[in-house]
NUSE-968595 format. One record per atom (N, C-alpha, C): residue number from 0; x, y, z; residue in one letter; atom name. Coordinates in steps of 0.001 Angstrom, whole numbers, plus 500000, padded with zeros to 6 digits. Layout:
<pts>
PT   selo        X        Y        Z   kenu   kese
PT    NUM        X        Y        Z      A     CA
...
</pts>
This chain:
<pts>
PT   selo        X        Y        Z   kenu   kese
PT      0   482181   476525   520576      M      N
PT      0   482032   477457   520030      M     CA
PT      0   482319   477662   519040      M      C
PT      1   481547   478217   518037      P      N
PT      1   481953   478218   516133      P     CA
PT      1   483082   477574   516094      P      C
PT      2   483462   476923   515217      N      N
PT      2   484607   476543   514106      N     CA
PT      2   484894   477350   513011      N      C
PT      3   486228   477819   513068      S      N
PT      3   487069   479113   512114      S     CA
PT      3   486909   478328   510506      S      C
PT      4   486320   477637   510548      E      N
PT      4   486219   477335   509856      E     CA
PT      4   485322   477471   508504      E      C
PT      5   483583   477252   509888      N      N
PT      5   482491   477168   509660      N     CA
PT      5   482013   478872   509197      N      C
PT      6   483168   480008   510305      T      N
PT      6   483009   481287   510369      T     CA
PT      6   483393   482180   508650      T      C
PT      7   484361   481254   508778      A      N
PT      7   485380   481780   507059      A     CA
PT      7   484104   481969   506376      A      C
PT      8   483284   480379   506110      A      N
PT      8   482274   480155   504858      A     CA
PT      8   481518   480678   504817      A      C
PT      9   481166   481631   505901      N      N
PT      9   479636   482373   506160      N     CA
PT      9   479947   483523   506384      N      C
PT     10   481879   484111   506182      L      N
PT     10   481511   485800   505339      L     CA
PT     10   481958   485376   503383      L      C
PT     11   481684   487012   503243      D      N
PT     11   482479   487892   501972      D     CA
PT     11   483873   487400   501483      D      C
PT     12   483312   486304   500906      T      N
PT     12   485308   485780   500404      T     CA
PT     12   485608   487156   499805      T      C
PT     13   484812   487677   498846      S      N
PT     13   484896   488508   497930      S     CA
PT     13   485757   489794   497449      S      C
PT     14   485941   489653   499697      L      N
PT     14   486688   491120   500470      L     CA
PT     14   487723   490839   500426      L      C
PT     15   487899   490100   500411      L      N
PT     15   490068   489309   500541      L     CA
PT     15   489840   489032   498284      L      C
PT     16   489597   489296   497457      A      N
PT     16   490113   489540   496478      A     CA
PT     16   490797   490565   496299      A      C
PT     17   490219   491925   496709      N      N
PT     17   490569   493429   496666      N     CA
PT     17   491461   493909   497188      N      C
PT     18   491517   492670   497666      V      N
PT     18   493033   493231   498947      V     CA
PT     18   494184   492673   497971      V      C
PT     19   495286   493282   497796      R      N
PT     19   496241   493297   497018      R     CA
PT     19   497404   493358   497603      R      C
PT     20   498788   492603   496728      I      N
PT     20   499928   492164   497479      I     CA
PT     20   500865   492550   496464      I      C
PT     21   501657   493720   496519      V      N
PT     21   502518   494017   495761      V     CA
PT     21   504445   493679   496159      V      C
PT     22   504534   492993   495356      L      N
PT     22   505902   492784   495817      L     CA
PT     22   506589   494239   494823      L      C
PT     23   507914   494388   495372      V      N
PT     23   508181   495420   494361      V     CA
PT     23   510547   494794   493090      V      C
PT     24   510043   494788   493176      N      N
PT     24   511103   494707   492138      N     CA
PT     24   512198   493530   492668      N      C
PT     25   511329   492491   493031      T      N
PT     25   512060   491703   493621      T     CA
PT     25   513152   490745   492739      T      C
PT     26   514372   490478   493943      S      N
PT     26   515001   489715   493184      S     CA
PT     26   514941   488557   492635      S      C
PT     27   514558   487139   493246      H      N
PT     27   514658   485810   492665      H     CA
PT     27   513981   485618   492841      H      C
PT     28   512968   484713   491905      T      N
PT     28   511892   484123   491643      T     CA
PT     28   511291   483675   492070      T      C
PT     29   512036   482330   493578      G      N
PT     29   511486   482020   494124      G     CA
PT     29   510851   482296   495260      G      C
PT     30   511046   483604   495621      N      N
PT     30   511020   484779   496590      N     CA
PT     30   509226   484773   496083      N      C
PT     31   508758   485017   494922      I      N
PT     31   507393   485140   494177      I     CA
PT     31   506596   483740   494506      I      C
PT     32   506726   483057   494465      G      N
PT     32   506793   481901   494361      G     CA
PT     32   506268   481646   495726      G      C
PT     33   507464   481751   496468      S      N
PT     33   506559   481484   498536      S     CA
PT     33   505709   482336   498907      S      C
PT     34   505724   483644   498387      T      N
PT     34   504748   484903   498507      T     CA
PT     34   503299   484368   497941      T      C
PT     35   503314   483960   496959      A      N
PT     35   502162   483083   495717      A     CA
PT     35   501724   481641   496882      A      C
PT     36   502516   481142   497781      R      N
PT     36   501988   480126   498497      R     CA
PT     36   501532   480676   500413      R      C
PT     37   501724   481586   500675      A      N
PT     37   501334   482439   501726      A     CA
PT     37   500239   483008   501859      A      C
PT     38   500220   483873   500669      M      N
PT     38   499066   484632   500118      M     CA
PT     38   497847   483336   500561      M      C
PT     39   498090   482292   499207      K      N
PT     39   497145   480524   499573      K     CA
PT     39   496607   480714   500478      K      C
PT     40   497985   480474   501481      T      N
PT     40   497014   480095   502897      T     CA
PT     40   496430   480511   503249      T      C
PT     41   495999   482187   503201      M      N
PT     41   495321   483203   504318      M     CA
PT     41   494496   483506   503340      M      C
PT     42   493752   483083   501560      G      N
PT     42   492645   483159   501151      G     CA
PT     42   493080   485102   500284      G      C
PT     43   494219   484628   500364      L      N
PT     43   494445   486355   499505      L     CA
PT     43   495346   485235   497815      L      C
PT     44   494376   486395   496635      S      N
PT     44   494840   485373   495325      S     CA
PT     44   495408   487836   494534      S      C
PT     45   495132   488194   493976      Q      N
PT     45   495818   489091   494035      Q     CA
PT     45   497178   489510   493896      Q      C
PT     46   498104   489457   493068      L      N
PT     46   499440   489199   493229      L     CA
PT     46   499834   490676   492674      L      C
PT     47   500431   490856   492956      V      N
PT     47   500924   492330   491672      V     CA
PT     47   502084   492808   492157      V      C
PT     48   503591   492506   490800      L      N
PT     48   504888   492540   490389      L     CA
PT     48   505086   493688   490008      L      C
PT     49   506271   494926   490287      V      N
PT     49   506237   495706   489975      V     CA
PT     49   508461   495437   489606      V      C
PT     50   508483   495567   488642      D      N
PT     50   509153   495627   487714      D     CA
PT     50   510060   494570   488677      D      C
PT     51   509903   493287   488041      P      N
PT     51   510223   492162   489007      P     CA
PT     51   511519   491912   487616      P      C
PT     52   513054   491270   488478      I      N
PT     52   514211   491794   488157      I     CA
PT     52   514214   490294   487024      I      C
PT     53   513246   489523   486875      D      N
PT     53   512885   487778   486697      D     CA
PT     53   511287   488044   486506      D      C
PT     54   510798   487109   485684      K      N
PT     54   509279   487182   485482      K     CA
PT     54   508610   485780   486308      K      C
PT     55   508033   484860   486807      P      N
PT     55   508175   484305   487706      P     CA
PT     55   508184   482747   486739      P      C
PT     56   509572   482184   486982      D      N
PT     56   509821   480823   485910      D     CA
PT     56   509507   479518   487129      D      C
PT     57   510328   478204   486853      G      N
PT     57   509647   476929   487583      G     CA
PT     57   510188   477281   488451      G      C
PT     58   511098   478009   488970      K      N
PT     58   511996   477762   490173      K     CA
PT     58   509886   478368   491539      K      C
PT     59   510040   479821   490453      A      N
PT     59   508870   479997   491545      A     CA
PT     59   507637   479667   491578      A      C
PT     60   507300   478512   490204      S      N
PT     60   506128   477352   490623      S     CA
PT     60   506355   476408   491128      S      C
PT     61   507424   476227   491539      A      N
PT     61   508008   474974   492337      A     CA
PT     61   507274   475420   493947      A      C
PT     62   507680   476728   493293      L      N
PT     62   507400   477264   495579      L     CA
PT     62   506541   477922   495576      L      C
PT     63   505590   477879   495233      A      N
PT     63   503750   478103   494996      A     CA
PT     63   503482   477244   495370      A      C
PT     64   503671   475772   495224      A      N
PT     64   503222   474434   495597      A     CA
PT     64   501998   474618   496096      A      C
PT     65   501259   475068   494944      G      N
PT     65   499597   474159   495071      G     CA
PT     65   499336   475427   494922      G      C
PT     66   499470   476918   494821      A      N
PT     66   499050   478139   494755      A     CA
PT     66   499424   478876   493636      A      C
PT     67   499860   477689   491708      G      N
PT     67   499930   478181   490880      G     CA
PT     67   498682   478914   489598      G      C
PT     68   497702   478798   490482      D      N
PT     68   496559   480272   489677      D     CA
PT     68   496924   481423   490965      D      C
PT     69   497186   481272   491617      V      N
PT     69   497994   482885   491610      V     CA
PT     69   498844   483470   491384      V      C
PT     70   499693   482553   491051      L      N
PT     70   501495   482469   490307      L     CA
PT     70   500613   483373   489241      L      C
PT     71   499740   482130   488002      A      N
PT     71   499862   482674   486530      A     CA
PT     71   498451   483988   486952      A      C
PT     72   498018   484358   488105      N      N
PT     72   496506   485187   487521      N     CA
PT     72   497792   486707   488412      N      C
PT     73   499010   486523   488345      A      N
PT     73   499928   487447   488665      A     CA
PT     73   499783   488864   487716      A      C
PT     74   499680   490146   488087      K      N
PT     74   500080   490768   487472      K     CA
PT     74   501274   491479   487284      K      C
PT     75   502171   491621   486342      I      N
PT     75   502961   492700   486395      I     CA
PT     75   503186   494488   485820      I      C
PT     76   503555   495361   486779      V      N
PT     76   503703   496662   486094      V     CA
PT     76   505012   496804   486494      V      C
PT     77   505376   498358   485537      S      N
PT     77   506471   498797   485661      S     CA
PT     77   506504   499904   487019      S      C
PT     78   505363   499796   487479      T      N
PT     78   505641   501249   488776      T     CA
PT     78   504966   501033   489987      T      C
PT     79   505420   501150   490945      L      N
PT     79   504150   501519   492601      L     CA
PT     79   503402   502172   491862      L      C
PT     80   503027   503336   491256      E      N
PT     80   502805   503949   490807      E     CA
PT     80   501230   503608   490213      E      C
PT     81   501394   502721   489276      E      N
PT     81   500546   502214   488766      E     CA
PT     81   499524   500965   489314      E      C
PT     82   500485   500595   490063      A      N
PT     82   500331   499523   491042      A     CA
PT     82   498854   500250   491706      A      C
PT     83   499219   501184   492165      V      N
PT     83   498016   501712   493825      V     CA
PT     83   497530   502275   492752      V      C
PT     84   497511   502636   491452      Q      N
PT     84   496204   503656   491645      Q     CA
PT     84   494706   503742   491474      Q      C
PT     85   494131   502686   492007      D      N
PT     85   492672   502073   491958      D     CA
PT     85   492315   502369   493455      D      C
PT     86   493915   501858   494380      C      N
PT     86   493667   501321   496142      C     CA
PT     86   492534   502858   496528      C      C
PT     87   492109   502480   497932      G      N
PT     87   491967   503583   498091      G     CA
PT     87   493055   504271   499938      G      C
PT     88   493330   502865   499996      L      N
PT     88   493976   502553   501242      L     CA
PT     88   495117   501010   500720      L      C
PT     89   496316   503058   500515      V      N
PT     89   498013   501646   500826      V     CA
PT     89   499081   501685   501915      V      C
PT     90   500142   500867   502381      V      N
PT     90   500704   500195   503073      V     CA
PT     90   501253   499383   502757      V      C
PT     91   502459   500784   503301      G      N
PT     91   504454   499362   502376      G     CA
PT     91   504659   499629   504348      G      C
PT     92   505265   498049   503944      T      N
PT     92   505779   497021   505487      T     CA
PT     92   507558   498439   504426      T      C
PT     93   507975   498656   506143      S      N
PT     93   509217   499107   506788      S     CA
PT     93   509771   498787   507373      S      C
PT     94   511680   497819   507057      A      N
PT     94   512272   497340   508231      A     CA
PT     94   513049   499066   509215      A      C
PT     95   512694   499815   508496      R      N
PT     95   513569   500745   509855      R     CA
PT     95   512798   502046   509945      R      C
PT     96   513948   502659   510806      S      N
PT     96   512950   503934   511059      S     CA
PT     96   513499   504799   510492      S      C
PT     97   512699   505447   509282      R      N
PT     97   513122   507282   507947      R     CA
PT     97   513162   508088   509115      R      C
PT     98   513808   509170   507633      T      N
PT     98   514420   510419   508662      T     CA
PT     98   513601   511053   509155      T      C
PT     99   512928   510731   507637      L      N
PT     99   510974   511536   508064      L     CA
PT     99   510368   510535   508327      L      C
PT    100   509889   511330   509871      P      N
PT    100   508551   509563   510303      P     CA
PT    100   507140   509642   509920      P      C
PT    101   507269   508557   509949      W      N
PT    101   505855   508647   508693      W     CA
PT    101   504027   508278   509688      W      C
PT    102   503558   508322   509442      P      N
PT    102   502187   507583   510312      P     CA
PT    102   502327   505355   510349      P      C
PT    103   502680   505222   511150      M      N
PT    103   503520   503669   511746      M     CA
PT    103   501690   503091   512301      M      C
PT    104   502034   501623   511534      L      N
PT    104   500763   500923   512243      L     CA
PT    104   501267   498887   512833      L      C
PT    105   500671   498827   513604      E      N
PT    105   501467   497801   514113      E     CA
PT    105   500633   496933   513392      E      C
PT    106   501302   495098   513190      P      N
PT    106   500744   494519   512332      P     CA
PT    106   498848   494068   511913      P      C
PT    107   498699   494296   513750      R      N
PT    107   497321   493765   513666      R     CA
PT    107   496659   495071   513398      R      C
PT    108   496916   495928   513656      E      N
PT    108   496230   497830   513088      E     CA
PT    108   496067   497497   511620      E      C
PT    109   497612   497214   511120      C      N
PT    109   496954   496940   509279      C     CA
PT    109   496218   496471   509207      C      C
PT    110   496127   494603   509225      G      N
PT    110   495497   493642   509462      G     CA
PT    110   493644   494586   508819      G      C
PT    111   493597   494849   510451      E      N
PT    111   492501   495905   510597      E     CA
PT    111   491365   496939   509934      E      C
PT    112   493132   497462   509728      K      N
PT    112   492486   498641   508769      K     CA
PT    112   492386   498277   507336      K      C
PT    113   492931   497289   507016      L      N
PT    113   492617   496679   505646      L     CA
PT    113   491943   496396   505709      L      C
PT    114   491266   495579   506110      I      N
PT    114   490005   494538   506382      I     CA
PT    114   488836   495041   505896      I      C
PT    115   489165   496867   507058      G      N
PT    115   487591   497429   507413      G     CA
PT    115   487402   498699   506007      G      C
PT    116   488966   498725   505169      E      N
PT    116   488704   499751   504215      E     CA
PT    116   488343   498916   503110      E      C
PT    117   488597   497836   502536      V      N
PT    117   488163   496925   502028      V     CA
PT    117   486391   496597   500873      V      C
PT    118   485786   497171   502383      Q      N
PT    118   484441   497067   501230      Q     CA
PT    118   483997   497855   500465      Q      C
PT    119   484991   499111   500500      K      N
PT    119   484387   500297   499507      K     CA
PT    119   485790   500744   498515      K      C
PT    120   486879   499202   499114      Y      N
PT    120   487899   499936   497294      Y     CA
PT    120   489098   499192   497285      Y      C
PT    121   489790   498812   496649      P      N
PT    121   490987   498353   496953      P     CA
PT    121   491721   498095   497360      P      C
PT    122   491832   497859   497889      V      N
PT    122   493560   498230   498844      V     CA
PT    122   494388   496998   499065      V      C
PT    123   495775   497970   499144      A      N
PT    123   497742   497533   498829      A     CA
PT    123   498154   496737   500351      A      C
PT    124   498933   496420   500121      L      N
PT    124   499864   495834   501322      L     CA
PT    124   501644   495887   500785      L      C
PT    125   502090   496857   501038      V      N
PT    125   503276   496490   499791      V     CA
PT    125   504304   495617   500688      V      C
PT    126   505464   495232   499775      F      N
PT    126   506569   495222   500151      F     CA
PT    126   507893   494742   499148      F      C
PT    127   508873   496136   499517      G      N
PT    127   510107   496632   499104      G     CA
PT    127   511016   495353   498354      G      C
PT    128   512195   495231   497807      R      N
PT    128   513075   494368   497890      R     CA
PT    128   514321   494068   498977      R      C
PT    129   514606   492656   498560      E      N
PT    129   514774   491908   499556      E     CA
PT    129   516012   492268   499881      E      C
PT    130   516547   492838   499149      N      N
PT    130   517938   493221   500369      N     CA
PT    130   517486   494922   500923      N      C
PT    131   516943   496086   500055      N      N
PT    131   516648   497482   500726      N     CA
PT    131   515620   497403   501209      N      C
PT    132   514261   497097   501143      G      N
PT    132   512853   497436   501256      G     CA
PT    132   512474   498416   500011      G      C
PT    133   511411   498867   500478      L      N
PT    133   510952   500326   499630      L     CA
PT    133   511687   501449   499909      L      C
PT    134   512578   502349   498887      S      N
PT    134   512775   503206   498649      S     CA
PT    134   511593   504602   499319      S      C
PT    135   512277   505822   500137      N      N
PT    135   511481   507050   501199      N     CA
PT    135   511169   507290   500021      N      C
PT    136   511170   506753   498244      E      N
PT    136   509528   507824   497017      E     CA
PT    136   508421   507077   497383      E      C
PT    137   509165   505691   496654      E      N
PT    137   507885   505245   497099      E     CA
PT    137   507166   504737   498864      E      C
PT    138   507669   505170   500276      L      N
PT    138   507409   504736   500803      L     CA
PT    138   506405   505858   501319      L      C
PT    139   506841   507230   500416      Q      N
PT    139   505710   508319   500269      Q     CA
PT    139   504581   508079   499958      Q      C
PT    140   504018   507427   498974      Q      N
PT    140   503454   506872   498360      Q     CA
PT    140   502199   505810   499017      Q      C
PT    141   502560   505916   499871      C      N
PT    141   501400   505522   501016      C     CA
PT    141   500557   505384   502389      C      C
PT    142   499593   505192   502087      H      N
PT    142   499252   506438   503572      H     CA
PT    142   500025   505631   504540      H      C
PT    143   499817   504563   504977      F      N
PT    143   500965   504594   506455      F     CA
PT    143   501520   503710   505800      F      C
PT    144   502197   502951   506974      H      N
PT    144   503739   502055   506856      H     CA
PT    144   503864   501259   507901      H      C
PT    145   503944   499463   507643      V      N
PT    145   503356   498580   508826      V     CA
PT    145   505096   498077   509255      V      C
PT    146   505326   497915   509803      C      N
PT    146   506989   497579   511108      C     CA
PT    146   506474   495888   511589      C      C
PT    147   506894   494994   511163      I      N
PT    147   506681   493450   512212      I     CA
PT    147   507786   493547   512961      I      C
PT    148   507595   493808   514363      P      N
PT    148   508543   493635   515961      P     CA
PT    148   509470   492379   516177      P      C
PT    149   509997   492109   515261      A      N
PT    149   510730   491170   515088      A     CA
PT    149   511495   491289   516126      A      C
PT    150   512469   490270   516532      N      N
PT    150   513497   490069   517598      N     CA
PT    150   514897   491610   517229      N      C
PT    151   514627   492214   518309      P      N
PT    151   516171   492816   517510      P     CA
PT    151   517675   492364   517491      P      C
PT    152   517270   491349   518351      E      N
PT    152   518741   490428   518016      E     CA
PT    152   518951   489704   516952      E      C
PT    153   517829   489773   516511      Y      N
PT    153   517733   489387   515166      Y     CA
PT    153   516691   489247   514126      Y      C
PT    154   516379   490228   513645      S      N
PT    154   515263   491052   513012      S     CA
PT    154   515397   490282   511460      S      C
PT    155   515890   489577   511150      S      N
PT    155   515813   489335   509335      S     CA
PT    155   514773   488170   508993      S      C
PT    156   513452   488946   508626      L      N
PT    156   512741   488099   507600      L     CA
PT    156   512973   488058   506613      L      C
PT    157   512561   486535   506573      N      N
PT    157   512903   486953   504299      N     CA
PT    157   511521   487076   503752      N      C
PT    158   511472   487578   502943      L      N
PT    158   510267   488160   501847      L     CA
PT    158   508847   487473   502523      L      C
PT    159   509191   486072   502314      A      N
PT    159   507418   485317   501976      A     CA
PT    159   507428   485556   503275      A      C
PT    160   508261   485421   504268      A      N
PT    160   507964   485074   505779      A     CA
PT    160   507180   486571   506285      A      C
PT    161   508161   487127   505817      A      N
PT    161   506761   488920   506117      A     CA
PT    161   505566   489268   505416      A      C
PT    162   505614   488423   503886      V      N
PT    162   504045   488325   503613      V     CA
PT    162   503635   487533   504559      V      C
PT    163   503540   486154   504820      Q      N
PT    163   503173   485165   505731      Q     CA
PT    163   502292   485902   506660      Q      C
PT    164   503434   486679   507383      T      N
PT    164   503115   487119   508926      T     CA
PT    164   501782   487663   509171      T      C
PT    165   501644   488795   507902      L      N
PT    165   500857   490185   507328      L     CA
PT    165   499022   490345   507272      L      C
PT    166   500349   488733   506437      C      N
PT    166   498301   487898   505686      C     CA
PT    166   497762   487166   506402      C      C
PT    167   498367   486422   508086      Y      N
PT    167   498249   485898   508755      Y     CA
PT    167   497055   487389   509710      Y      C
PT    168   497925   488403   509080      E      N
PT    168   497292   489671   510543      E     CA
PT    168   495593   489799   509209      E      C
PT    169   496199   489474   508337      I      N
PT    169   494481   490274   507179      I     CA
PT    169   493793   489114   507437      I      C
PT    170   493766   487738   507527      R      N
PT    170   492804   486915   507097      R     CA
PT    170   491990   486661   508642      R      C
PT    171   493148   486972   509864      M      N
PT    171   492468   486752   511618      M     CA
PT    171   491420   488141   511229      M      C
PT    172   491557   489660   510620      A      N
PT    172   491168   490728   510821      A     CA
PT    172   489637   490148   509945      A      C
PT    173   489846   489491   508818      F      N
PT    173   488628   489675   507637      F     CA
PT    173   487858   488394   509295      F      C
PT    174   488136   487128   509894      L      N
PT    174   487704   486077   510128      L     CA
PT    174   486465   487359   511605      L      C
PT    175   486795   488512   511770      N      N
PT    175   486361   488767   513357      N     CA
PT    175   485944   489871   512183      N      C
PT    176   485893   490236   511256      Q      N
PT    176   485482   491497   510952      Q     CA
PT    176   483738   492136   511915      Q      C
PT    177   482585   490767   512342      S      N
PT    177   481416   491437   512250      S     CA
PT    177   482481   492727   514119      S      C
PT    178   483595   492097   514083      R      N
PT    178   483561   492751   515464      R     CA
PT    178   484298   493968   514899      R      C
PT    179   484997   494617   513761      I      N
PT    179   485537   495553   512917      I     CA
PT    179   485001   497066   512404      I      C
PT    180   484272   497902   513486      K      N
PT    180   483913   499062   512874      K     CA
PT    180   483943   499694   510723      K      C
PT    181   483791   499124   509973      S      N
PT    181   484087   500297   509014      S     CA
PT    181   483930   501453   508698      S      C
PT    182   485402   501883   508792      E      N
PT    182   485866   504039   509150      E     CA
PT    182   483842   504480   508192      E      C
PT    183   483262   504997   508506      P      N
PT    183   482020   505418   506861      P     CA
PT    183   482334   506925   506306      P      C
PT    184   484638   507413   506001      N      N
PT    184   484039   508481   505477      N     CA
PT    184   484782   507583   504147      N      C
PT    185   483898   508882   502860      E      N
PT    185   485078   508639   501652      E     CA
PT    185   485822   508733   501776      E      C
PT    186   487029   507750   501314      Y      N
PT    186   488854   508030   500979      Y     CA
PT    186   489022   508034   499430      Y      C
PT    187   490067   509832   498933      P      N
PT    187   490411   509438   497340      P     CA
PT    187   491329   508671   496915      P      C
PT    188   491028   507846   495567      L      N
PT    188   492360   506937   495774      L     CA
PT    188   493664   507227   495180      L      C
PT    189   494688   506209   495437      A      N
PT    189   496045   506945   495962      A     CA
PT    189   496397   508058   494226      A      C
PT    190   495621   507334   492864      D      N
PT    190   496238   508539   491711      D     CA
PT    190   495396   509588   491863      D      C
PT    191   494379   509988   492476      D      N
PT    191   493972   511166   493139      D     CA
PT    191   494076   511939   493637      D      C
PT    192   495706   510995   494719      L      N
PT    192   496107   511831   495457      L     CA
PT    192   497169   512300   494700      L      C
PT    193   497334   511590   493813      E      N
PT    193   498594   511512   493195      E     CA
PT    193   499010   513240   492444      E      C
PT    194   496901   513147   491453      R      N
PT    194   497252   515018   490637      R     CA
PT    194   497026   515624   492412      R      C
PT    195   496494   515133   493263      F      N
PT    195   496605   516941   494153      F     CA
PT    195   498270   517637   494536      F      C
PT    196   498484   516155   494437      Y      N
PT    196   499893   516645   495438      Y     CA
PT    196   500913   517720   493660      Y      C
PT    197   500783   516325   492360      S      N
PT    197   501515   517567   491263      S     CA
PT    197   500281   519029   490977      S      C
PT    198   499429   518926   492000      H      N
PT    198   498767   520233   491714      H     CA
PT    198   499173   521268   492085      H      C
PT    199   500159   520592   493840      L      N
PT    199   500191   521939   494337      L     CA
PT    199   501456   522512   494567      L      C
PT    200   502738   521293   493959      E      N
PT    200   504137   521804   493411      E     CA
PT    200   503740   522254   493066      E      C
PT    201   503192   522250   491040      Q      N
PT    201   502972   523944   490361      Q     CA
PT    201   502835   524636   491248      Q      C
PT    202   501117   524862   492017      T      N
PT    202   500656   526411   492087      T     CA
PT    202   502173   525981   493753      T      C
PT    203   502498   526097   494192      L      N
PT    203   503676   526906   494951      L     CA
PT    203   504885   526493   494206      L      C
PT    204   505060   526638   493585      S      N
PT    204   505619   526630   492783      S     CA
PT    204   506059   528250   491234      S      C
PT    205   504456   529041   491658      K      N
PT    205   504027   529537   490539      K     CA
PT    205   504170   530597   491214      K      C
PT    206   503961   530568   493181      T      N
PT    206   503837   531589   494283      T     CA
PT    206   505292   532029   494297      T      C
PT    207   506493   531274   494096      N      N
PT    207   507427   530865   494557      N     CA
PT    207   507733   530329   495707      N      C
PT    208   507096   529998   496195      F      N
PT    208   507521   528999   497478      F     CA
PT    208   507885   527699   497016      F      C
PT    209   507922   526937   496918      I      N
PT    209   508937   526482   496229      I     CA
PT    209   509341   527301   495080      I      C
PT    210   511079   526809   495144      I      N
PT    210   511692   527142   494042      I     CA
PT    210   512439   526176   493028      I      C
PT    211   512385   525659   492258      P      N
PT    211   512689   525294   490829      P     CA
PT    211   513972   524230   491510      P      C
PT    212   514762   525241   491434      Q      N
PT    212   516262   525891   491464      Q     CA
PT    212   516899   524079   492729      Q      C
PT    213   516180   525375   493828      H      N
PT    213   516207   524026   495170      H     CA
PT    213   515253   524001   496168      H      C
PT    214   513864   523044   496064      P      N
PT    214   513061   522282   496340      P     CA
PT    214   512884   521358   497147      P      C
PT    215   514139   521779   497713      G      N
PT    215   514075   520859   499075      G     CA
PT    215   513309   519480   499929      G      C
PT    216   512811   519777   501415      M      N
PT    216   511941   519246   501847      M     CA
PT    216   510666   519248   501319      M      C
PT    217   510292   520301   500774      V      N
PT    217   509005   520860   501335      V     CA
PT    217   508241   520238   501003      V      C
PT    218   508163   519306   499429      M      N
PT    218   507055   518266   499129      M     CA
PT    218   506420   517311   499683      M      C
PT    219   507459   516531   500004      T      N
PT    219   507448   515436   500809      T     CA
PT    219   507227   516297   502844      T      C
PT    220   507459   517277   503135      K      N
PT    220   506515   517324   504291      K     CA
PT    220   505816   517487   503438      K      C
PT    221   505056   518200   503313      L      N
PT    221   504022   518897   502739      L     CA
PT    221   502705   517006   502456      L      C
PT    222   503568   516206   501906      R      N
PT    222   503046   514523   501314      R     CA
PT    222   502633   513821   502662      R      C
PT    223   503309   514648   504045      R      N
PT    223   503741   513505   505291      R     CA
PT    223   502933   514269   505414      R      C
PT    224   502103   514915   505883      L      N
PT    224   501314   516303   506734      L     CA
PT    224   499774   515637   506385      L      C
PT    225   500336   515384   504964      F      N
PT    225   498313   515108   503473      F     CA
PT    225   498362   513176   503868      F      C
PT    226   498904   512768   504247      N      N
PT    226   498999   511575   504606      N     CA
PT    226   498267   510681   506043      N      C
PT    227   499014   511498   507095      R      N
PT    227   498623   511646   507739      R     CA
PT    227   497583   512258   508470      R      C
PT    228   497023   513369   508005      A      N
PT    228   496040   513608   507795      A     CA
PT    228   494652   513683   507083      A      C
PT    229   495024   512389   505886      R      N
PT    229   494371   512156   505184      R     CA
PT    229   492612   512124   505221      R      C
PT    230   492513   513563   504526      P      N
PT    230   491458   514127   503694      P     CA
PT    230   490753   513309   502602      P      C
PT    231   490019   513628   503081      E      N
PT    231   488756   512176   502523      E     CA
PT    231   488032   513357   501755      E      C
PT    232   487794   512679   500441      T      N
PT    232   487670   513149   498906      T     CA
PT    232   486868   514073   499104      T      C
PT    233   485838   514352   500089      Q      N
PT    233   485183   516110   499489      Q     CA
PT    233   485879   517388   500315      Q      C
PT    234   487268   516763   500902      E      N
PT    234   488350   518101   501905      E     CA
PT    234   489112   518320   499998      E      C
PT    235   489691   517120   500169      L      N
PT    235   490719   516241   498394      L     CA
PT    235   489404   517384   497591      L      C
PT    236   488194   517557   497656      N      N
PT    236   487985   518251   495599      N     CA
PT    236   487843   520051   496632      N      C
PT    237   487903   519972   498325      I      N
PT    237   487830   521840   498545      I     CA
PT    237   489158   521879   498363      I      C
PT    238   490500   521506   498295      L      N
PT    238   491854   521875   498309      L     CA
PT    238   491945   521932   497030      L      C
PT    239   491896   521463   496000      R      N
PT    239   492299   521564   494507      R     CA
PT    239   491142   522634   494401      R      C
PT    240   490349   522995   494397      G      N
PT    240   489432   524034   494623      G     CA
PT    240   489958   525386   495067      G      C
PT    241   490376   525322   495897      I      N
PT    241   491903   525790   496857      I     CA
PT    241   493736   527122   495437      I      C
PT    242   493507   525818   495533      L      N
PT    242   494421   525999   494797      L     CA
PT    242   494500   526384   492769      L      C
PT    243   492631   525862   492622      A      N
PT    243   492097   526002   491233      A     CA
PT    243   492293   527735   491155      A      C
PT    244   492349   528455   492261      S      N
PT    244   491113   530011   492412      S     CA
PT    244   493358   530745   493225      S      C
PT    245   494067   530182   493407      V      N
PT    245   495316   530778   493947      V     CA
PT    245   495862   530397   491750      V      C
PT    246   495425   529681   491592      D      N
PT    246   495842   529356   489708      D     CA
PT    246   495367   530324   488986      D      C
PT    247   493907   530830   489005      K      N
PT    247   493670   531512   488633      K     CA
PT    247   493904   533194   488755      K      C
PT    248   494205   533161   490335      S      N
PT    248   494654   534756   490358      S     CA
PT    248   496052   535343   489732      S      C
PT    249   496965   534101   490300      I      N
PT    249   498302   534730   489566      I     CA
PT    249   497665   535018   487926      I      C
PT    250   497059   533916   487332      K      N
PT    250   496637   534473   485752      K     CA
PT    250   496779   535307   485803      K      C
PT    251   495161   535570   486309      A      N
PT    251   494889   537462   486035      A     CA
PT    251   495799   538340   486274      A      C
PT    252   496768   538353   487189      K      N
PT    252   497764   539310   487450      K     CA
PT    252   499098   539344   485783      K      C
PT    253   498978   538451   485873      D      N
PT    253   500337   538280   485052      D     CA
PT    253   499540   539130   483405      D      C
</pts>
């Protein structure tokens, strides 16, 4: 059987450079360093920090243990939206069920899906705060959620361990990519979807389907619907065209 190292050497490692690991509002710099180490052991290099409590420091460098290049090249941004705006696939980690269920992936599915689509655009795997993970609003910016099926009697994984586990699945999918069929469809980037949701909300407000004073859960449920359906780029353009025609009709009646 071929050695896995030789197999990896024959693959396009630039694909892994487009897999983005995003940490949101991390409170311990040591976890940032440990994340950089976990990433590098699996061949990942693109780390993005969203509004960290503290920037990487000496403790982060010490725990990076040889992955100082990943840490030094980490990008710091203010919001999750900014971190993933050019990504075509965003997967958020969730340790608990939410009031409104979202499309879920198993860790292995997550790795395969990220590698299956990274050939077309950047993809992102998002991790939340150490104490309470990602907020519902942040999770709604993700196409899918992934949960590590840990021991239900003791499911407390620290941040770096969770990163290591899912990065391993990404690497395994990368090594086996010859057996993974990449989806031929072209999907819109996260930024395009956000513009669509904004346009949709504005139009529904104009028609009084959404009452600004009492918006309820309408947009949250619509986000879930469209994330589950995952419209292709051409389909999203059709939806934007429909909204534009509704806007035009409303303006003509004013």
